[in-house]
Backbone atoms as SQL, in Angstrom:
CREATE TABLE atoms (id INTEGER PRIMARY KEY, chain TEXT, resi INTEGER, resn TEXT, atom TEXT, x REAL, y REAL, z REAL);
INSERT INTO atoms VALUES
  (1, 'A', 1, 'MET', 'N', -57.072, -58.607, 219.945),
  (2, 'A', 1, 'MET', 'CA', -56.787, -57.772, 218.721),
  (3, 'A', 1, 'MET', 'C', -55.020, -57.740, 218.744),
  (4, 'A', 2, 'THR', 'N', -54.901, -57.877, 217.491),
  (5, 'A', 2, 'THR', 'CA', -53.268, -57.760, 217.398),
  (6, 'A', 2, 'THR', 'C', -52.811, -56.383, 216.971),
  (7, 'A', 3, 'LEU', 'N', -51.730, -55.960, 217.241),
  (8, 'A', 3, 'LEU', 'CA', -51.041, -54.642, 217.025),
  (9, 'A', 3, 'LEU', 'C', -51.320, -54.430, 215.285),
  (10, 'A', 4, 'ALA', 'N', -51.346, -54.965, 214.664),
  (11, 'A', 4, 'ALA', 'CA', -51.530, -54.774, 213.131),
  (12, 'A', 4, 'ALA', 'C', -53.128, -54.297, 213.240),
  (13, 'A', 5, 'GLU', 'N', -53.840, -55.014, 214.082),
  (14, 'A', 5, 'GLU', 'CA', -55.438, -54.849, 213.819),
  (15, 'A', 5, 'GLU', 'C', -55.615, -53.342, 214.155),
  (16, 'A', 6, 'TRP', 'N', -55.097, -52.637, 215.321),
  (17, 'A', 6, 'TRP', 'CA', -54.990, -51.532, 215.741),
  (18, 'A', 6, 'TRP', 'C', -54.659, -50.817, 214.578),
  (19, 'A', 7, 'CYS', 'N', -53.326, -50.852, 214.363),
  (20, 'A', 7, 'CYS', 'CA', -52.832, -49.820, 213.314),
  (21, 'A', 7, 'CYS', 'C', -54.250, -49.786, 211.677),
  (22, 'A', 8, 'VAL', 'N', -54.487, -50.801, 211.488),
  (23, 'A', 8, 'VAL', 'CA', -55.786, -50.500, 210.602),
  (24, 'A', 8, 'VAL', 'C', -56.669, -49.329, 211.068),
  (25, 'A', 9, 'LEU', 'N', -56.742, -49.689, 212.025),
  (26, 'A', 9, 'LEU', 'CA', -57.706, -48.542, 213.201),
  (27, 'A', 9, 'LEU', 'C', -57.301, -47.015, 213.118),
  (28, 'A', 10, 'GLY', 'N', -55.610, -47.294, 213.059),
  (29, 'A', 10, 'GLY', 'CA', -55.266, -46.186, 213.565),
  (30, 'A', 10, 'GLY', 'C', -55.203, -44.928, 211.785),
  (31, 'A', 11, 'THR', 'N', -54.849, -46.159, 210.932),
  (32, 'A', 11, 'THR', 'CA', -54.584, -45.421, 209.746),
  (33, 'A', 11, 'THR', 'C', -56.359, -44.745, 209.230),
  (34, 'A', 12, 'LEU', 'N', -57.189, -45.532, 209.431),
  (35, 'A', 12, 'LEU', 'CA', -58.930, -45.216, 209.906),
  (36, 'A', 12, 'LEU', 'C', -58.539, -43.784, 210.360),
  (37, 'A', 13, 'LEU', 'N', -58.309, -43.915, 211.299),
  (38, 'A', 13, 'LEU', 'CA', -58.710, -42.363, 212.503),
  (39, 'A', 13, 'LEU', 'C', -58.041, -41.134, 211.593),
  (40, 'A', 14, 'LEU', 'N', -56.605, -41.657, 210.639),
  (41, 'A', 14, 'LEU', 'CA', -55.747, -40.435, 210.288),
  (42, 'A', 14, 'LEU', 'C', -56.360, -39.830, 209.270),
  (43, 'A', 15, 'TYR', 'N', -57.240, -41.001, 208.419),
  (44, 'A', 15, 'TYR', 'CA', -57.636, -40.040, 207.240),
  (45, 'A', 15, 'TYR', 'C', -58.880, -39.637, 207.256),
  (46, 'A', 16, 'LEU', 'N', -59.655, -39.880, 208.773),
  (47, 'A', 16, 'LEU', 'CA', -60.641, -38.889, 208.908),
  (48, 'A', 16, 'LEU', 'C', -60.308, -37.734, 209.500),
  (49, 'A', 17, 'SER', 'N', -59.153, -37.450, 210.584),
  (50, 'A', 17, 'SER', 'CA', -59.018, -36.642, 211.584),
  (51, 'A', 17, 'SER', 'C', -58.349, -35.837, 210.333),
  (52, 'A', 18, 'THR', 'N', -57.749, -35.871, 209.172),
  (53, 'A', 18, 'THR', 'CA', -57.116, -35.066, 208.325),
  (54, 'A', 18, 'THR', 'C', -58.299, -34.002, 207.866),
  (55, 'A', 19, 'ILE', 'N', -59.390, -34.467, 207.286),
  (56, 'A', 19, 'ILE', 'CA', -60.417, -33.809, 206.646),
  (57, 'A', 19, 'ILE', 'C', -61.234, -33.039, 207.871),
  (58, 'A', 20, 'VAL', 'N', -61.518, -33.901, 208.800),
  (59, 'A', 20, 'VAL', 'CA', -62.026, -33.203, 210.464),
  (60, 'A', 20, 'VAL', 'C', -61.252, -31.891, 211.020),
  (61, 'A', 21, 'ALA', 'N', -59.693, -32.214, 210.799),
  (62, 'A', 21, 'ALA', 'CA', -59.263, -31.110, 211.521),
  (63, 'A', 21, 'ALA', 'C', -59.138, -29.734, 210.519),
  (64, 'A', 22, 'ILE', 'N', -59.315, -29.937, 209.354),
  (65, 'A', 22, 'ILE', 'CA', -59.369, -28.082, 208.894),
  (66, 'A', 22, 'ILE', 'C', -60.552, -28.150, 208.601),
  (67, 'A', 23, 'LYS', 'N', -62.082, -28.795, 208.848),
  (68, 'A', 23, 'LYS', 'CA', -63.211, -28.291, 209.265),
  (69, 'A', 23, 'LYS', 'C', -63.313, -27.592, 210.324),
  (70, 'A', 24, 'TRP', 'N', -62.338, -28.332, 211.310),
  (71, 'A', 24, 'TRP', 'CA', -62.683, -27.755, 212.582),
  (72, 'A', 24, 'TRP', 'C', -61.998, -26.197, 212.638),
  (73, 'A', 25, 'ILE', 'N', -60.458, -26.096, 212.095),
  (74, 'A', 25, 'ILE', 'CA', -59.781, -24.682, 212.176),
  (75, 'A', 25, 'ILE', 'C', -60.574, -23.796, 211.037),
  (76, 'A', 26, 'ARG', 'N', -61.453, -24.219, 210.053),
  (77, 'A', 26, 'ARG', 'CA', -62.152, -23.451, 209.425),
  (78, 'A', 26, 'ARG', 'C', -63.703, -23.276, 209.701),
  (79, 'A', 27, 'PHE', 'N', -63.845, -23.512, 210.941),
  (80, 'A', 27, 'PHE', 'CA', -65.514, -23.687, 211.326),
  (81, 'A', 27, 'PHE', 'C', -66.688, -22.781, 211.010),
  (82, 'A', 28, 'ARG', 'N', -66.039, -21.277, 210.694),
  (83, 'A', 28, 'ARG', 'CA', -66.846, -20.567, 210.490),
  (84, 'A', 28, 'ARG', 'C', -67.451, -20.600, 208.946),
  (85, 'A', 29, 'GLY', 'N', -66.175, -21.087, 208.142),
  (86, 'A', 29, 'GLY', 'CA', -66.490, -21.282, 206.961),
  (87, 'A', 29, 'GLY', 'C', -67.016, -22.595, 206.366),
  (88, 'A', 30, 'PHE', 'N', -67.579, -23.539, 207.002),
  (89, 'A', 30, 'PHE', 'CA', -67.826, -24.849, 206.559),
  (90, 'A', 30, 'PHE', 'C', -69.168, -24.799, 206.940),
  (91, 'A', 31, 'ASP', 'N', -70.116, -24.856, 205.829),
  (92, 'A', 31, 'ASP', 'CA', -71.036, -25.383, 205.799),
  (93, 'A', 31, 'ASP', 'C', -71.402, -26.963, 206.121),
  (94, 'A', 32, 'ASN', 'N', -72.371, -27.341, 206.880),
  (95, 'A', 32, 'ASN', 'CA', -72.340, -28.524, 207.594),
  (96, 'A', 32, 'ASN', 'C', -73.853, -29.306, 206.144),
  (97, 'A', 33, 'SER', 'N', -74.486, -28.315, 205.626),
  (98, 'A', 33, 'SER', 'CA', -75.488, -28.584, 204.729),
  (99, 'A', 33, 'SER', 'C', -75.081, -28.934, 203.181),
  (100, 'A', 34, 'ARG', 'N', -73.893, -28.428, 203.428),
  (101, 'A', 34, 'ARG', 'CA', -72.933, -28.855, 201.804),
  (102, 'A', 34, 'ARG', 'C', -71.656, -28.843, 201.704),
  (103, 'A', 35, 'PRO', 'N', -71.731, -30.145, 202.681),
  (104, 'A', 35, 'PRO', 'CA', -70.147, -30.327, 202.899),
  (105, 'A', 35, 'PRO', 'C', -68.825, -30.758, 201.750),
  (106, 'A', 36, 'ARG', 'N', -69.539, -30.709, 200.410),
  (107, 'A', 36, 'ARG', 'CA', -68.815, -30.813, 199.465),
  (108, 'A', 36, 'ARG', 'C', -68.523, -30.103, 198.796),
  (109, 'A', 37, 'ASP', 'N', -68.986, -28.461, 199.223),
  (110, 'A', 37, 'ASP', 'CA', -68.635, -27.371, 198.456),
  (111, 'A', 37, 'ASP', 'C', -67.893, -26.710, 198.044),
  (112, 'A', 38, 'PRO', 'N', -67.402, -26.795, 196.513),
  (113, 'A', 38, 'PRO', 'CA', -65.699, -26.754, 196.716),
  (114, 'A', 38, 'PRO', 'C', -65.465, -25.399, 196.590),
  (115, 'A', 39, 'ALA', 'N', -66.308, -24.350, 196.910),
  (116, 'A', 39, 'ALA', 'CA', -65.974, -22.749, 197.470),
  (117, 'A', 39, 'ALA', 'C', -65.286, -23.012, 198.913),
  (118, 'A', 40, 'PHE', 'N', -65.541, -24.257, 199.665),
  (119, 'A', 40, 'PHE', 'CA', -65.063, -24.424, 201.081),
  (120, 'A', 40, 'PHE', 'C', -63.456, -24.901, 200.993),
  (121, 'A', 41, 'TYR', 'N', -63.092, -25.490, 199.654),
  (122, 'A', 41, 'TYR', 'CA', -61.749, -26.261, 199.170),
  (123, 'A', 41, 'TYR', 'C', -60.981, -25.404, 198.569),
  (124, 'A', 42, 'GLU', 'N', -61.029, -23.754, 198.032),
  (125, 'A', 42, 'GLU', 'CA', -60.768, -22.739, 197.498),
  (126, 'A', 42, 'GLU', 'C', -59.115, -23.144, 198.276),
  (127, 'A', 43, 'ASP', 'N', -59.568, -22.587, 199.038),
  (128, 'A', 43, 'ASP', 'CA', -57.814, -22.468, 200.071),
  (129, 'A', 43, 'ASP', 'C', -56.439, -23.745, 200.004),
  (130, 'A', 44, 'ALA', 'N', -55.704, -23.051, 199.580),
  (131, 'A', 44, 'ALA', 'CA', -54.569, -23.815, 199.446),
  (132, 'A', 44, 'ALA', 'C', -54.548, -25.202, 200.214),
  (133, 'A', 45, 'LEU', 'N', -54.529, -24.877, 201.739),
  (134, 'A', 45, 'LEU', 'CA', -54.155, -25.801, 202.657),
  (135, 'A', 45, 'LEU', 'C', -55.394, -26.769, 202.912),
  (136, 'A', 46, 'ALA', 'N', -56.437, -26.447, 202.558),
  (137, 'A', 46, 'ALA', 'CA', -57.905, -26.755, 202.470),
  (138, 'A', 46, 'ALA', 'C', -58.221, -28.000, 201.364),
  (139, 'A', 47, 'GLN', 'N', -57.221, -27.328, 200.438),
  (140, 'A', 47, 'GLN', 'CA', -57.041, -28.670, 199.190),
  (141, 'A', 47, 'GLN', 'C', -56.069, -29.573, 199.149),
  (142, 'A', 48, 'ARG', 'N', -55.374, -28.884, 200.131),
  (143, 'A', 48, 'ARG', 'CA', -54.305, -30.621, 199.847),
  (144, 'A', 48, 'ARG', 'C', -54.696, -31.207, 200.971),
  (145, 'A', 49, 'ALA', 'N', -55.305, -30.714, 202.388),
  (146, 'A', 49, 'ALA', 'CA', -56.235, -31.735, 203.270),
  (147, 'A', 49, 'ALA', 'C', -57.194, -32.748, 202.682),
  (148, 'A', 50, 'LEU', 'N', -57.831, -31.819, 201.941),
  (149, 'A', 50, 'LEU', 'CA', -58.955, -32.847, 201.144),
  (150, 'A', 50, 'LEU', 'C', -58.346, -33.882, 200.508),
  (151, 'A', 51, 'GLY', 'N', -56.999, -33.595, 199.669),
  (152, 'A', 51, 'GLY', 'CA', -56.532, -34.363, 198.729),
  (153, 'A', 51, 'GLY', 'C', -55.524, -35.774, 199.445),
  (154, 'A', 52, 'ALA', 'N', -55.196, -35.251, 200.822),
  (155, 'A', 52, 'ALA', 'CA', -54.309, -36.698, 201.658),
  (156, 'A', 52, 'ALA', 'C', -55.887, -37.271, 201.871),
  (157, 'A', 53, 'HIS', 'N', -57.133, -36.309, 202.818),
  (158, 'A', 53, 'HIS', 'CA', -58.133, -37.365, 203.299),
  (159, 'A', 53, 'HIS', 'C', -58.414, -38.342, 201.975),
  (160, 'A', 54, 'GLN', 'N', -58.345, -37.432, 200.835),
  (161, 'A', 54, 'GLN', 'CA', -58.804, -38.756, 199.694),
  (162, 'A', 54, 'GLN', 'C', -57.864, -39.662, 199.349),
  (163, 'A', 55, 'ASN', 'N', -56.701, -39.586, 199.334),
  (164, 'A', 55, 'ASN', 'CA', -55.901, -40.531, 198.940),
  (165, 'A', 55, 'ASN', 'C', -55.669, -41.719, 200.360),
  (166, 'A', 56, 'GLY', 'N', -56.255, -41.170, 201.440),
  (167, 'A', 56, 'GLY', 'CA', -56.248, -42.068, 202.705),
  (168, 'A', 56, 'GLY', 'C', -57.617, -43.222, 202.277),
  (169, 'A', 57, 'ILE', 'N', -58.716, -42.426, 201.713),
  (170, 'A', 57, 'ILE', 'CA', -59.633, -43.377, 201.170),
  (171, 'A', 57, 'ILE', 'C', -59.103, -44.373, 200.523),
  (172, 'A', 58, 'GLU', 'N', -58.015, -43.913, 199.497),
  (173, 'A', 58, 'GLU', 'CA', -58.033, -44.387, 198.429),
  (174, 'A', 58, 'GLU', 'C', -56.925, -46.052, 198.696),
  (175, 'A', 59, 'THR', 'N', -56.075, -45.441, 199.972),
  (176, 'A', 59, 'THR', 'CA', -55.067, -46.170, 200.553),
  (177, 'A', 59, 'THR', 'C', -55.621, -47.701, 201.171),
  (178, 'A', 60, 'PHE', 'N', -56.625, -47.378, 202.068),
  (179, 'A', 60, 'PHE', 'CA', -57.022, -48.061, 203.590),
  (180, 'A', 60, 'PHE', 'C', -57.504, -49.277, 202.782),
  (181, 'A', 61, 'PRO', 'N', -58.428, -49.391, 202.065),
  (182, 'A', 61, 'PRO', 'CA', -58.983, -50.652, 201.619),
  (183, 'A', 61, 'PRO', 'C', -57.589, -52.049, 201.225),
  (184, 'A', 62, 'PHE', 'N', -56.620, -51.384, 200.514),
  (185, 'A', 62, 'PHE', 'CA', -55.592, -52.501, 200.427),
  (186, 'A', 62, 'PHE', 'C', -54.976, -52.713, 201.656),
  (187, 'A', 63, 'PHE', 'N', -54.977, -51.646, 202.333),
  (188, 'A', 63, 'PHE', 'CA', -54.062, -52.265, 203.914),
  (189, 'A', 63, 'PHE', 'C', -54.812, -52.796, 204.446),
  (190, 'A', 64, 'ALA', 'N', -55.938, -52.607, 205.021),
  (191, 'A', 64, 'ALA', 'CA', -56.938, -53.402, 205.545),
  (192, 'A', 64, 'ALA', 'C', -56.668, -54.813, 205.441),
  (193, 'A', 65, 'PHE', 'N', -56.664, -54.508, 203.842),
  (194, 'A', 65, 'PHE', 'CA', -56.880, -56.499, 203.347),
  (195, 'A', 65, 'PHE', 'C', -55.771, -56.918, 203.700),
  (196, 'A', 66, 'ALA', 'N', -54.551, -56.001, 203.238),
  (197, 'A', 66, 'ALA', 'CA', -53.779, -56.913, 203.418),
  (198, 'A', 66, 'ALA', 'C', -53.284, -57.435, 204.706),
  (199, 'A', 67, 'VAL', 'N', -53.478, -56.598, 205.631),
  (200, 'A', 67, 'VAL', 'CA', -53.314, -57.156, 206.920),
  (201, 'A', 67, 'VAL', 'C', -54.070, -58.134, 207.408),
  (202, 'A', 68, 'LEU', 'N', -55.620, -58.449, 207.095),
  (203, 'A', 68, 'LEU', 'CA', -56.368, -59.441, 207.143),
  (204, 'A', 68, 'LEU', 'C', -56.185, -60.635, 206.643),
  (205, 'A', 69, 'LEU', 'N', -55.890, -60.302, 205.266),
  (206, 'A', 69, 'LEU', 'CA', -55.120, -61.501, 204.417),
  (207, 'A', 69, 'LEU', 'C', -53.962, -62.622, 205.190),
  (208, 'A', 70, 'ALA', 'N', -52.515, -61.898, 205.347),
  (209, 'A', 70, 'ALA', 'CA', -51.712, -61.812, 206.219),
  (210, 'A', 70, 'ALA', 'C', -52.175, -62.668, 207.191),
  (211, 'A', 71, 'GLU', 'N', -52.889, -62.184, 208.129),
  (212, 'A', 71, 'GLU', 'CA', -53.286, -62.297, 209.419),
  (213, 'A', 71, 'GLU', 'C', -54.292, -63.851, 209.428),
  (214, 'A', 72, 'PHE', 'N', -54.706, -63.844, 208.064),
  (215, 'A', 72, 'PHE', 'CA', -55.562, -65.134, 207.948),
  (216, 'A', 72, 'PHE', 'C', -54.848, -66.223, 207.369),
  (217, 'A', 73, 'ARG', 'N', -53.897, -66.147, 206.643),
  (218, 'A', 73, 'ARG', 'CA', -52.631, -67.048, 206.337),
  (219, 'A', 73, 'ARG', 'C', -51.942, -67.108, 206.784),
  (220, 'A', 74, 'GLU', 'N', -51.814, -66.689, 208.516),
  (221, 'A', 74, 'GLU', 'CA', -50.731, -66.994, 209.031),
  (222, 'A', 74, 'GLU', 'C', -49.329, -66.773, 208.838),
  (223, 'A', 75, 'ALA', 'N', -49.159, -65.674, 208.524),
  (224, 'A', 75, 'ALA', 'CA', -47.946, -65.179, 208.209),
  (225, 'A', 75, 'ALA', 'C', -47.090, -65.065, 209.056),
  (226, 'A', 76, 'PRO', 'N', -45.947, -64.726, 209.933),
  (227, 'A', 76, 'PRO', 'CA', -45.491, -64.100, 211.190),
  (228, 'A', 76, 'PRO', 'C', -46.273, -62.692, 211.887),
  (229, 'A', 77, 'GLN', 'N', -46.627, -63.372, 212.709),
  (230, 'A', 77, 'GLN', 'CA', -47.703, -62.270, 213.300),
  (231, 'A', 77, 'GLN', 'C', -46.623, -60.909, 213.640),
  (232, 'A', 78, 'ARG', 'N', -45.365, -61.041, 214.443),
  (233, 'A', 78, 'ARG', 'CA', -44.951, -60.276, 214.571),
  (234, 'A', 78, 'ARG', 'C', -44.317, -59.511, 213.327),
  (235, 'A', 79, 'LEU', 'N', -43.851, -59.843, 212.505),
  (236, 'A', 79, 'LEU', 'CA', -43.519, -59.212, 211.320),
  (237, 'A', 79, 'LEU', 'C', -44.447, -58.543, 210.574),
  (238, 'A', 80, 'ILE', 'N', -46.046, -59.125, 210.436),
  (239, 'A', 80, 'ILE', 'CA', -47.286, -58.095, 210.196),
  (240, 'A', 80, 'ILE', 'C', -47.432, -56.814, 210.835),
  (241, 'A', 81, 'ASP', 'N', -47.184, -57.099, 212.455),
  (242, 'A', 81, 'ASP', 'CA', -46.891, -55.902, 213.369),
  (243, 'A', 81, 'ASP', 'C', -46.279, -55.059, 212.917),
  (244, 'A', 82, 'GLU', 'N', -44.706, -55.361, 212.633),
  (245, 'A', 82, 'GLU', 'CA', -43.643, -54.214, 212.395),
  (246, 'A', 82, 'GLU', 'C', -44.132, -53.225, 211.227),
  (247, 'A', 83, 'LEU', 'N', -44.800, -54.119, 210.053),
  (248, 'A', 83, 'LEU', 'CA', -45.093, -53.610, 208.961),
  (249, 'A', 83, 'LEU', 'C', -45.893, -52.656, 209.477),
  (250, 'A', 84, 'ALA', 'N', -47.132, -52.833, 210.106),
  (251, 'A', 84, 'ALA', 'CA', -47.969, -52.397, 210.016),
  (252, 'A', 84, 'ALA', 'C', -47.949, -50.934, 210.372),
  (253, 'A', 85, 'VAL', 'N', -46.852, -51.138, 211.402),
  (254, 'A', 85, 'VAL', 'CA', -46.758, -49.719, 212.367),
  (255, 'A', 85, 'VAL', 'C', -45.884, -49.111, 211.948),
  (256, 'A', 86, 'LEU', 'N', -45.287, -49.659, 210.705),
  (257, 'A', 86, 'LEU', 'CA', -44.212, -48.701, 209.744),
  (258, 'A', 86, 'LEU', 'C', -45.151, -48.193, 208.820),
  (259, 'A', 87, 'PHE', 'N', -46.057, -48.770, 208.384),
  (260, 'A', 87, 'PHE', 'CA', -46.998, -48.206, 206.969),
  (261, 'A', 87, 'PHE', 'C', -47.926, -47.125, 208.251),
  (262, 'A', 88, 'LEU', 'N', -48.327, -47.277, 209.143),
  (263, 'A', 88, 'LEU', 'CA', -48.965, -46.246, 209.561),
  (264, 'A', 88, 'LEU', 'C', -47.881, -44.669, 209.899),
  (265, 'A', 89, 'ILE', 'N', -47.088, -45.154, 210.272),
  (266, 'A', 89, 'ILE', 'CA', -45.730, -44.024, 210.209),
  (267, 'A', 89, 'ILE', 'C', -45.823, -43.609, 208.976),
  (268, 'A', 90, 'VAL', 'N', -45.204, -44.221, 207.867),
  (269, 'A', 90, 'VAL', 'CA', -45.372, -42.963, 206.682),
  (270, 'A', 90, 'VAL', 'C', -46.666, -42.800, 206.429),
  (271, 'A', 91, 'ARG', 'N', -47.862, -42.893, 206.698),
  (272, 'A', 91, 'ARG', 'CA', -48.794, -42.598, 206.219),
  (273, 'A', 91, 'ARG', 'C', -49.226, -41.175, 207.591),
  (274, 'A', 92, 'ILE', 'N', -48.928, -41.117, 208.329),
  (275, 'A', 92, 'ILE', 'CA', -48.950, -39.832, 209.245),
  (276, 'A', 92, 'ILE', 'C', -47.787, -38.698, 208.462),
  (277, 'A', 93, 'ALA', 'N', -46.542, -39.550, 208.244),
  (278, 'A', 93, 'ALA', 'CA', -45.842, -38.467, 207.472),
  (279, 'A', 93, 'ALA', 'C', -45.791, -37.724, 205.895),
  (280, 'A', 94, 'TYR', 'N', -46.882, -39.093, 205.622),
  (281, 'A', 94, 'TYR', 'CA', -47.357, -38.961, 204.189),
  (282, 'A', 94, 'TYR', 'C', -48.275, -37.367, 204.198),
  (283, 'A', 95, 'VAL', 'N', -49.215, -37.871, 205.075),
  (284, 'A', 95, 'VAL', 'CA', -50.387, -36.707, 205.661),
  (285, 'A', 95, 'VAL', 'C', -49.613, -35.271, 205.412),
  (286, 'A', 96, 'LEU', 'N', -48.499, -35.108, 206.609),
  (287, 'A', 96, 'LEU', 'CA', -47.647, -34.053, 206.709),
  (288, 'A', 96, 'LEU', 'C', -47.102, -33.380, 205.855),
  (289, 'A', 97, 'THR', 'N', -46.403, -34.410, 204.684),
  (290, 'A', 97, 'THR', 'CA', -45.997, -33.922, 204.047),
  (291, 'A', 97, 'THR', 'C', -46.956, -33.263, 202.518),
  (292, 'A', 98, 'TYR', 'N', -47.793, -33.862, 202.851),
  (293, 'A', 98, 'TYR', 'CA', -49.290, -33.078, 201.971),
  (294, 'A', 98, 'TYR', 'C', -49.537, -31.817, 202.554),
  (295, 'A', 99, 'LEU', 'N', -49.689, -31.901, 203.681),
  (296, 'A', 99, 'LEU', 'CA', -50.212, -30.355, 204.314),
  (297, 'A', 99, 'LEU', 'C', -49.265, -29.468, 204.065),
  (298, 'A', 100, 'GLY', 'N', -48.205, -29.998, 204.209),
  (299, 'A', 100, 'GLY', 'CA', -46.833, -29.192, 203.932),
  (300, 'A', 100, 'GLY', 'C', -46.530, -28.709, 202.594),
  (301, 'A', 101, 'ASN', 'N', -46.964, -29.051, 201.925),
  (302, 'A', 101, 'ASN', 'CA', -47.032, -29.006, 200.301),
  (303, 'A', 101, 'ASN', 'C', -45.388, -29.592, 200.027),
  (304, 'A', 102, 'ARG', 'N', -45.130, -30.585, 200.287),
  (305, 'A', 102, 'ARG', 'CA', -43.366, -31.219, 199.486),
  (306, 'A', 102, 'ARG', 'C', -43.954, -32.363, 198.970),
  (307, 'A', 103, 'PRO', 'N', -44.286, -32.084, 197.380),
  (308, 'A', 103, 'PRO', 'CA', -44.845, -32.962, 196.927),
  (309, 'A', 103, 'PRO', 'C', -43.724, -34.075, 196.251),
  (310, 'A', 104, 'THR', 'N', -42.450, -34.137, 196.256),
  (311, 'A', 104, 'THR', 'CA', -41.578, -35.073, 195.774),
  (312, 'A', 104, 'THR', 'C', -41.517, -35.768, 197.273),
  (313, 'A', 105, 'LEU', 'N', -41.316, -35.504, 198.495),
  (314, 'A', 105, 'LEU', 'CA', -41.109, -36.142, 199.627),
  (315, 'A', 105, 'LEU', 'C', -42.393, -36.858, 199.472),
  (316, 'A', 106, 'ARG', 'N', -43.768, -36.260, 199.162),
  (317, 'A', 106, 'ARG', 'CA', -45.128, -36.719, 198.980),
  (318, 'A', 106, 'ARG', 'C', -45.231, -38.345, 198.536),
  (319, 'A', 107, 'SER', 'N', -44.536, -38.443, 197.834),
  (320, 'A', 107, 'SER', 'CA', -44.601, -38.843, 196.171),
  (321, 'A', 107, 'SER', 'C', -43.627, -40.401, 196.866),
  (322, 'A', 108, 'ILE', 'N', -41.936, -39.864, 197.532),
  (323, 'A', 108, 'ILE', 'CA', -41.731, -41.332, 197.855),
  (324, 'A', 108, 'ILE', 'C', -42.260, -41.562, 199.352),
  (325, 'A', 109, 'LEU', 'N', -43.002, -40.958, 200.201),
  (326, 'A', 109, 'LEU', 'CA', -43.724, -41.463, 200.921),
  (327, 'A', 109, 'LEU', 'C', -44.770, -42.360, 200.545),
  (328, 'A', 110, 'PHE', 'N', -45.381, -42.090, 199.491),
  (329, 'A', 110, 'PHE', 'CA', -46.600, -42.863, 198.824),
  (330, 'A', 110, 'PHE', 'C', -45.815, -44.188, 198.643),
  (331, 'A', 111, 'SER', 'N', -44.595, -44.066, 197.731),
  (332, 'A', 111, 'SER', 'CA', -44.199, -45.073, 196.837),
  (333, 'A', 111, 'SER', 'C', -43.631, -46.123, 198.335),
  (334, 'A', 112, 'ILE', 'N', -43.177, -45.555, 199.207),
  (335, 'A', 112, 'ILE', 'CA', -42.791, -46.475, 200.516),
  (336, 'A', 112, 'ILE', 'C', -43.806, -47.376, 201.479),
  (337, 'A', 113, 'GLY', 'N', -44.902, -46.637, 201.512),
  (338, 'A', 113, 'GLY', 'CA', -46.413, -46.820, 201.917),
  (339, 'A', 113, 'GLY', 'C', -47.186, -48.305, 201.060),
  (340, 'A', 114, 'PHE', 'N', -46.702, -47.723, 199.897),
  (341, 'A', 114, 'PHE', 'CA', -47.624, -48.864, 198.912),
  (342, 'A', 114, 'PHE', 'C', -46.630, -50.249, 198.791),
  (343, 'A', 115, 'ALA', 'N', -45.312, -49.929, 198.801),
  (344, 'A', 115, 'ALA', 'CA', -44.460, -51.494, 198.781),
  (345, 'A', 115, 'ALA', 'C', -44.681, -51.770, 200.354),
  (346, 'A', 116, 'ILE', 'N', -44.714, -51.552, 201.571),
  (347, 'A', 116, 'ILE', 'CA', -45.399, -51.953, 202.439),
  (348, 'A', 116, 'ILE', 'C', -46.577, -52.713, 202.522),
  (349, 'A', 117, 'ASN', 'N', -47.271, -52.246, 201.729),
  (350, 'A', 117, 'ASN', 'CA', -48.667, -53.171, 201.757),
  (351, 'A', 117, 'ASN', 'C', -48.310, -54.475, 200.869),
  (352, 'A', 118, 'LEU', 'N', -47.293, -54.191, 199.462),
  (353, 'A', 118, 'LEU', 'CA', -47.280, -55.638, 198.895),
  (354, 'A', 118, 'LEU', 'C', -46.666, -56.136, 199.547),
  (355, 'A', 119, 'GLY', 'N', -45.409, -55.790, 200.815),
  (356, 'A', 119, 'GLY', 'CA', -44.742, -56.796, 201.889),
  (357, 'A', 119, 'GLY', 'C', -45.708, -57.374, 202.252),
  (358, 'A', 120, 'ILE', 'N', -46.813, -56.561, 203.123),
  (359, 'A', 120, 'ILE', 'CA', -47.896, -57.375, 203.614),
  (360, 'A', 120, 'ILE', 'C', -48.748, -58.247, 202.914),
  (361, 'A', 121, 'PHE', 'N', -49.305, -58.492, 201.743),
  (362, 'A', 121, 'PHE', 'CA', -49.862, -58.627, 201.442),
  (363, 'A', 121, 'PHE', 'C', -49.290, -59.804, 200.677),
  (364, 'A', 122, 'PHE', 'N', -47.792, -59.958, 200.454),
  (365, 'A', 122, 'PHE', 'CA', -47.562, -61.359, 199.437),
  (366, 'A', 122, 'PHE', 'C', -46.849, -62.120, 200.957),
  (367, 'A', 123, 'MET', 'N', -47.148, -61.756, 201.906),
  (368, 'A', 123, 'MET', 'CA', -46.118, -62.341, 203.131),
  (369, 'A', 123, 'MET', 'C', -46.759, -63.780, 203.229),
  (370, 'A', 124, 'PRO', 'N', -47.357, -64.219, 203.082),
  (371, 'A', 124, 'PRO', 'CA', -48.333, -65.771, 203.135),
  (372, 'A', 124, 'PRO', 'C', -47.713, -66.139, 202.346),
  (373, 'A', 125, 'MET', 'N', -47.394, -65.597, 201.178),
  (374, 'A', 125, 'MET', 'CA', -46.513, -66.553, 199.880),
  (375, 'A', 125, 'MET', 'C', -45.226, -66.894, 200.355),
  (376, 'A', 126, 'LEU', 'N', -44.700, -66.004, 200.694),
  (377, 'A', 126, 'LEU', 'CA', -43.537, -66.156, 201.564),
  (378, 'A', 126, 'LEU', 'C', -43.058, -66.506, 202.571),
  (379, 'A', 127, 'LYS', 'N', -43.986, -67.005, 203.068),
  (380, 'A', 127, 'LYS', 'CA', -43.640, -67.053, 204.905),
  (381, 'A', 127, 'LYS', 'C', -42.986, -68.259, 204.991),
  (382, 'A', 128, 'ARG', 'N', -42.627, -69.143, 204.107),
  (383, 'A', 128, 'ARG', 'CA', -41.930, -70.018, 204.521),
  (384, 'A', 128, 'ARG', 'C', -40.379, -69.516, 204.336),
  (385, 'A', 129, 'PHE', 'N', -40.341, -68.442, 203.903),
  (386, 'A', 129, 'PHE', 'CA', -38.411, -67.619, 203.550),
  (387, 'A', 129, 'PHE', 'C', -38.802, -66.830, 205.043),
  (388, 'A', 130, 'LEU', 'N', -39.276, -66.503, 205.754),
  (389, 'A', 130, 'LEU', 'CA', -39.418, -65.431, 206.382),
  (390, 'A', 130, 'LEU', 'C', -38.673, -65.710, 207.504),
  (391, 'A', 131, 'PRO', 'N', -38.221, -65.096, 208.466),
  (392, 'A', 131, 'PRO', 'CA', -38.086, -65.233, 210.092),
  (393, 'A', 131, 'PRO', 'C', -39.167, -65.442, 210.992),
  (394, 'A', 132, 'VAL', 'N', -38.757, -66.827, 211.820),
  (395, 'A', 132, 'VAL', 'CA', -40.446, -66.085, 212.894),
  (396, 'A', 132, 'VAL', 'C', -40.272, -65.655, 213.843);
């Protein structure tokens, strides 16, 4: 497996762990028979964790598809790997800023992550202009 493919797994685990962490921290208040109970998410931190989790679900498919498309179309693997690692780092920072209630920085990080995804996605089209 390539480093970029491991980053796809890391991105998946990141968005899963975001919500698992808040459920574990507030274990006594979480009712597994009602996992989507709005009352559990009344706390501000729980709301932000849920938001970060949902955003992770929304961004994951495009990232995974972009990585696999770039690899399938034989874009420079080193560059795919570097951008995938950068995306994962940006996503970790994004989750931390979401949980830390830093909306402006969070929006900036989201935009950077989206730009990285676009770069990976369009890499096969631009591969003849890229360094090997």
